[in-house]
VOKOL-744797 format. One record per residue (C-alpha): residue in one letter; x, z, y. Coordinates in steps of 0.05 Angstrom, whole numbers, plus 5000, padded with zeros to 4 digits. Each point is the difference from the previous one (the first is absolute). Example, Ala and Ser with C-alpha at 12.3 -4.5 7.8 and 13.67 -1.06 7.14 Angstrom:
2
A524651564910/S502749875069/
END
This chain:
675
V264945447569/E498249284986/K502849795068/I506450374988/K501149694932/K498249305023/P506449575000/K502649735065/K498049295018/R505849535004/S501849775070/A502849315018/T507550025004/I505349635039/F507450064980/G497950564953/Y496650415055/P492550115008/L497549565056/S496050585027/I506250385023/F501549475053/F493550185035/I501950734997/V507049895029/V497349575057/N494850545013/E505350545004/F504449585047/C494249895048/E497750734997/R506950275015/F500849495057/S493450265027/Y501850734996/Y507249995025/G498449485053/M494550445030/R504350634994/A506049675035/V496650015069/L495150574989/V503550535043/L501049505056/Y492649854998/F498650755006/K504650095059/Y499249375041/F492949794985/L496450664987/K504650345050/W501750594955/D506350415011/E505649964949/D498550664966/F492649854989/A501649294978/T505050284950/T494950494975/I494749484987/Y505049524969/H502550504949/T492950244986/F498449284981/V506149934956/A498550674966/L493049774985/C502649354970/Y504050414950/L494450504984/T494749494981/P503949704940/I498050614960/L492749855015/G501049264983/A503250174933/I494450474980/V494649505020/A503349434963/D501650374936/S493750414995/W494449585031/L500749295026/G506249734965/K505949705035/F497149315016/K493750255035/T503950555036/I504949495028/V494449535023/Y495550535031/L505650365036/S503249345022/I493449845035/V500350685035/Y507349855017/T498349325029/V494450285043/G504850535026/Q505249475021/V494649585035/V497450615037/M507150185020/A501049295029/I493450045038/S501950685029/A506249685033/I495949495040/Q500050285070/D495149485026/I494050284960/T499550585049/D503649715061/T493949915044/N503849985066/K505149494972/D506150395021/G503449994933/T498650744984/P494450214952/D494450365036/N497650364938/M506250264966/T495850474956/L497249394963/H506949734986/V502450684974/V493950074955/L500949304972/S507550134989/M498850654963/L494649694957/G504549414983/L505850454982/F495750444955/L497449394962/I507049724994/A502750664973/L494350044950/G501149284978/T507649954996/G500750694967/G494349894952/I502749354972/K507350235000/P500050304929/C495549454972/V503149325016/A506650084962/A496650314940/F494749455000/G505649484999/G503150354940/D493349964964/Q500449245000/F505649994949/E499350054925/D504250454956/H505049444982/Q501349855074/E504050625016/K505749595030/Q495349615045/R496650645021/S506650305021/T501649375041/F493150035032/F501450695028/S506549745031/I496349425031/F494550475023/Y505150455035/L503149395032/S493349785028/I499150695031/N506749965036/A498949275020/G493350175031/S503050595037/L506149615023/I496149405028/S494550415033/T504750485036/L503849395026/I493949615023/T495150525026/P504250285058/I501049285023/L492549874997/R498950635041/A504949755053/Q495749395012/T495050025058/C492649914992/G493550195034/I493949695033/H500950305069/I507150285001/Q505749784955/Q503050614965/E503850184937/C496049714942/Y498150584955/P493849634975/L504749464972/A504850524972/F494350344962/G496049374988/V505349644958/P500750604951/A492350014997/A500049264982/L505350124946/M495650554970/V494249524997/V504549504964/A502350564952/L492850164982/I498049284990/V506149854957/F498750604956/I492649834989/V501749264985/G504250234941/S494550454971/P498049524943/M507050054972/Y500950755003/I500250474941/R495850605020/N500850654962/P494150485007/P501250685032/Q502550494948/G500850665035/N505250245049/I505950414976/I500650345069/V493150304991/K501750224930/V506550345022/C496450365055/K494850254951/C505450244952/I503650385055/G493550295026/F498150244931/A506850334989/V499550375067/K492950224986/N501550214929/R506250395023/F495850365052/R494850194947/H505550294956/R504050345054/S499250684966/S506350304969/Q496550034932/Y500949254992/P506949774977/K504249615050/R501549264989/D506449635014/H497149565055/W493750075041/M497749314977/D499850274929/W493450335019/A496849314992/E501449974925/E493050234982/K497149355026/Y505549485007/D505249694954/K506950315000/L502649295013/L496049945064/I502150705022/A507449824988/Q499049365040/V496950385058/K505950484999/M504949435006/A496049695057/L499550655038/K507550104992/V501149345038/L494550135050/F503350655018/L506149615023/Y495549585045/I498650605045/P505949905048/L499449235000/P494749915055/M505250175053/F503649354985/W493749605013/A498850395064/L506449685027/F499449334965/D493149815028/Q502150155071/Q503249315000/G493149745017/S498650515055/R505750385036/W505349484986/T495449455026/F498850395064/Q507550105005/A501049244997/T495349925060/T504950395044/M505849544983/N502649335023/G498449364963/N494349534984/F495250514972/A495649534960/T505949674965/S504150634993/L494250414973/S498449484947/S507449944982/H500850764995/Q493950084956/T502349454954/V506650364989/N496650474952/P497249504949/I506249555005/L504750584987/I495750244942/L500549324966/I507650015011/L501650744987/V496050104936/P504249534957/V506450205037/M498850734985/D498349884927/T505649524984/L505650245046/I499350675036/Y497050424944/P505049774947/L505950135047/I497550705016/A498650144926/K507449904986/C501650605045/F494350484981/N493150024969/F495549735054/T493350234971/P493349775027/L498750675034/R506849965034/R498249305025/I493450265028/T503950555037/V504849495029/G494049575022/M497150585039/F506750145032/L500649275022/A493150035032/A502250625038/L506249625024/A495449445024/F496350485045/V506650285026/A501849295018/A493249925034/A501250645039/L506849775024/L497049335021/Q494350365036/I505150435039/Q503549365022/I493349705021/D498350625041/V506849995033/S499249275019/V493150125028/T502650595042/Q506049605025/K495949405021/K495550415045/T502249925073/P494250295039/K502949845068/H493949555012/T494850555000/F493049915024/G501950295067/N505949525006/L495349414986/L495150245053/N505750075050/M502449304984/H492949765008/R499350325069/M506749735023/M498449294977/Q492950015028/N497949454952/S502250074928/I497849984929/V503150474949/L499449794928/L501750554950/E501949734931/N500250654962/P499150084925/A501950744997/L498050265068/V493350205029/L499350165074/N494750545006/S498850395064/F506949795025/V503350324938/Y504049674944/N497350154931/W504949734948/I496949734937/F504449824941/S495749474970/V503549375022/F497249394963/E500549265014/L495750135061/S501350115074/F495150325046/R499349755072/R496250195061/V499849685069/L500350335068/N496949515050/G502750085070/F497249365028/G494449995048/S496349484958/D497850034927/L504849744948/N498949784929/V505850184954/T500149784927/V504949994943/R498749664932/D492549925014/K499450745018/V497350175069/F501950615040/N493750355024/F500950385065/T497050665024/S501650035074/N507249745003/M502350234930/S498549624936/E498950284931/Y505349954946/L500249394956/S504049924935/V504149374989/S504549844941/H507549915007/G503449345015/K499449505056/A494250175047/E497349605059/F496650395056/M494949595038/I498850255071/K494349665038/D496350075065/N494049595020/R504149375011/E506950024968/S503650274938/C506950214979/V503050074931/Y505450514986/T503550004932/Q503050624970/E503150134931/L497050644972/G504550404953/F497750514949/G498550655037/S502749755067/S497050185067/Y500649605065/T497450075071/L498449325029/I500150025076/I497149465043/P502550105071/S496149895064/T504149365011/F496949714936/T496649335008/F496549554951/G503449354982/E504849684951/M505550535013/C495250595002/S502950344938/E506950055031/N497450515049/I497750474945/K505050534980/A499950334930/V502950704996/M501250294931/D497250704994/M500850064925/K504849624955/P497549654936/N500450374935/S507149984976/V499450224927/H498549414955/M495050034942/A505449764952/W502750714997/Q493850204961/I502549604940/I504750574983/Q494350504989/Y495849474964/F505749864953/L501050744984/M492650114990/T499149394954/T506150194959/G497150704993/E493349694979/V503349594945/V503950594973/F494050475008/S493849614984/V502349524945/T503850564965/G494150475008/L495249524966/E505049864945/F501250744989/S492550154999/Y498849444950/S505550244953/Q497850735002/A492549884996/P496050014935/S497549334976/N492850115023/M501750365066/K503349445038/S494049925047/V499950765012/L507149985027/Q498649365038/A494250355035/G504550595013/W505449555030/L495049675047/L497450695019/T507050185025/V499749415048/A493350255027/V502550715008/G506249745036/N495749665052/I495950645008/I506650375015/V501249515057/L493150155027/I501450754999/V506849935034/A497549505052/E494450475020/A503650674993/A506949845027/T501050145073/L506649625007/N500649625065/D505649544976/Q498949494946/W507150064975/A498750744986/E494049824957/Y504449524960/I505150554989/L494450474979/F497649524947/A507149874976/S501350754995/L493650124961/L501849454951/V507050284990/L496950684985/V495249684951/C505749614970/I503850644985/I493750314968/F499049384957/A507350004978/I499150724975/M493649824963/A503549394970/Y505850434977/F495450414956/Y496049414974/T500949814927/Y499049274982/T495349874942/D498249424954/P492449965000/T500149524941/K503450514955/I495550565022/E493749594988/A502649804931/Q499950734980/F492550025009/D498249384961/E497650414941/M495450565023/E499550604955/P493350084966/E498950715026/E500749755072/K494649484988/E495550534970/K501250475058/R498149475052/K494049784958/N497250714998/F501150075075/D496749355019/M494050004952/P495350465038/R501449635065/K499949274979/G495850014938/S504849514967/A507350154997/E501449364962/S497349565055/H503950415051/K506549884963/E498549264992/D498549915074/R506450365018/R504249584954/S496949365027/S501250235071/D507250194987/S501549344966/S496949585054/S503250405056/D506949914970/D500149245009/E497150025070/C504450545028/T506249654974/K497949365035/Q498550365065/T506650375003/K504449404985/I498449725069/
END
């Protein structure tokens, strides 16, 4: 009690703001940079480094995201009931940092590349390190999520309400700035080459920079610790609400006999132990939480921007590193533009025509997300058509052998990013990336050494293994024991060529003129820029859905239940990612466009259900309802006192604790939900 009553220490100020908040804002910027930067290339790491197929990579990705949105509940309970916000942020940030470092180490192929061929020899170790790193990251980022904004709000005194409001705006800006910059930079870092033995895409750098930013975030936050105002833990309202609901259910079950009179609402069965005010607040919260039930379907589509849509981009034409970073920065940029545009222009114009209520906006947001997936499906159909049209399998394995026999001495180089020759049969694989795969058929009587971009073709008999080479200008170096020849070829996205060296080939200055390139597969013709349409629709849907949803929840929530609804909102994101896991594992659709249509159809169905639920919803004013319970009737106090006395031994202390908890929870929940 003494700690609670102790007045806040005054913090140093600058321009009327506590100096401590600048450390918190910088911390949040670095943390969001770390999280979104790592996530921007995560599915590519799964597919191209760990060699997982797209479905399994999607499953693990969405499991990770779901875990990131489940752990905030744990973080809120730990902070409010045990450690306090400051210690929770520090301890979980250490866990977070360790996770990012482990993730960066897992991407170093050289730690298990004993034969120095550029491929890890112990992939199990890399997978274990990756999963450990992701688990620690999910625990850290989720655990601190509900604490940082509220801790920043704690730094202000009662007379600094205006500064506190501005702080939350700056805090939100730092989140988007970190997301924007990291999603722009990290794909470019991944596109760099690094490695001790073989130069490859630099995932250690792509994960290492976010890890370094998390170290900076932790250091900055700790440096500001002498200036922070630290409120002690005062009990968590989420726990109290759960106990109230649990008691109501248990008490109703005990009095299920018909001899007991019915009550207006099932929560009224908690009246013997809890205040009518708390019961009324729980009723209002449950009323809003009921509307949350259909919402996870929106997040099931929204979070596929980082998985399925990223894989879709790898099958298209364009500079993948630049285009991916540009596409992923579309979201934060559009958010910063569309939020004020919607509030100041679009919503007022629509309001002149009809009442565009918050629940109607949420419905429109879900519909826009469904349209985004329809656009993705149409684009996928075009991609599939272009892939089918560009296949010209006139140069089959048998053809190449015939050409080899006729020419006596020839080398056939297969540059093939979407084609695998296996037992003389074409197996078409729709996973075209920036890479091309080549193999060499050596028809010379003597041994040849063929390299391209520091990669060496290893031969078994006369046929080499496949090697992957990125797009762009490539120089093939052909050597015998005495001489060499350089042949230059421009490699397009998804193209396939047969390079034929005839028996008349001789080494010398004009050697490359004797080599003939035959195109077996045209480059990808659908450009990545077409994805901007679906990104625009999805981001517009997010602004209409998410921002409005938070605003609606805040306005309809009781004063001390803001954190309950915030936890419920984050839970819908987690459940949405779980839905993706279920569909990715259960669906047996062979075509990706069909899966997009399936998700769009499910969201439209959910949208209709939500519209019906919204039609029957009655808007309330929590402030007015709470005002009716300011003066509790004496007989209600006596009833609760008699009920609690045999269990607690002191009803007066029970009431005092409850009042203190309610009062302290009110301020904190309001701070948390503002952000």
